[in-house]
Residue, then its C-alpha position, 0 to 999 in steps of 0.5 A: x271742282x264741279x260741286x264748287x261751281x254749282x255752289x257758286x251758281x246757287x249762291x249767286x242766284x239766291x243773292x240776285x233773286x233777293x235783290x230783285x224781290x226787294x227792288x221797287x223797280x218792277x213797274x215804274x213811271x218818271x216819278x213813281x215805281x213799285x215792286x212786290x214788296x216795296x215802292x218809291x216816289x220822287x220829284x220830277x227829274x230828281x230821282x236821287x231824292x226818293x221816298x220809299x216804303x215797304x209792304x211789311x205783311x200780306x195785309x199791307x199789299x194792295x188788294x183787288x178792286x173787288x175787295x174794296x168793299x171789305x165792310x160789306x163782305x165782312x157782314x155776310x161772311x165769317x171767313x177772311x177775304x180771299x187773297x189778291x193776285x198781288x198777295x199770292x204772287x208775293x207769297x209764291x215768289x218768297x217761297x221760290x226764293x226760300x227754296x233757292x236759298x235752301x238748295x244753295x245751302x245744302x249744296x254748300x254743306x255737301x261740298x264742305x262736308x266729308x264725302x263719307x258723311x254725304x255719299x249721295x251728293x246731287x241726289x234726285x231730291x235736290x234736283x226736285x227742290x231746284x225744279x220746284x223753286x223754278x216752277x214756284x217763281x215762274x207762277x209768281x211772276x205770271x200772277x204779279x201783273x194781274x195786280x195791275x188791276x188794283x186801285x194802287x196800280x191804277x193810281x200809279x199807272x193810270x189806265x192799267x188793267x190785268x196784264x196792261x201796265x198803262x203809263x208804267x214801264x217794266x223796270x229792272x227788278x221784274x226783268x231780273x226776276x224773269x232772267x233768274x227764273x229762266x236760269x233756275x229752270x235751265x240749271x234744273x234741266x242740266x242737272x237731270x241725270x243722263x242715261x244711256x246703254x252700252x252692251x246691255x248695261x245702263x250707264x248713269x252720268x252724274x255731273x255732281x259726283x263725276x262718276x259713272x255708275x254701271x247698272x246691269x240690265x234687268x231682263x223682262 
């Protein structure tokens, strides 16, 4: 029963995270909005008649202002230009989503598989995957507003700069992504095993297996 609840939470978090990541409503104005991977524009007062586009690769994502002069950079460097914060954020957020999806799939396989095949359900490795997913997502969310200094964001938001949205307002996509990161962090903490000592024995409580494991005290 407990395993099914964790699977439902993991799958729900995966779907909501994907919806937020694909949403163009991270920063928006009355006629334009953009997110990590997509953007939309529409006539004034007619938001139903939207024209949207997708950044199909990291190269399509807008760069920083200091990367505009790519020709001059290329003449003196053989290496490709460094990634902008927007591109780094997209890579981190995609990586966090993949970790969340991987965690949910493994939880589902553990619930459906016979217990004899998966005796160590809810092991520390899976808690580590969930913690890594939450950490990666949080770092990606913190890096994304730095991209407000890009020419693309300045054209859409006016006088925008690092962590200043100018005329743009926060959209539901960014807010949902923040809530997902908070929820993933809380779930990772809740799933951490709790230990206590009773009469010289260490008791480990596992919320996944609903078992109490008695471990003899090791005398130093």
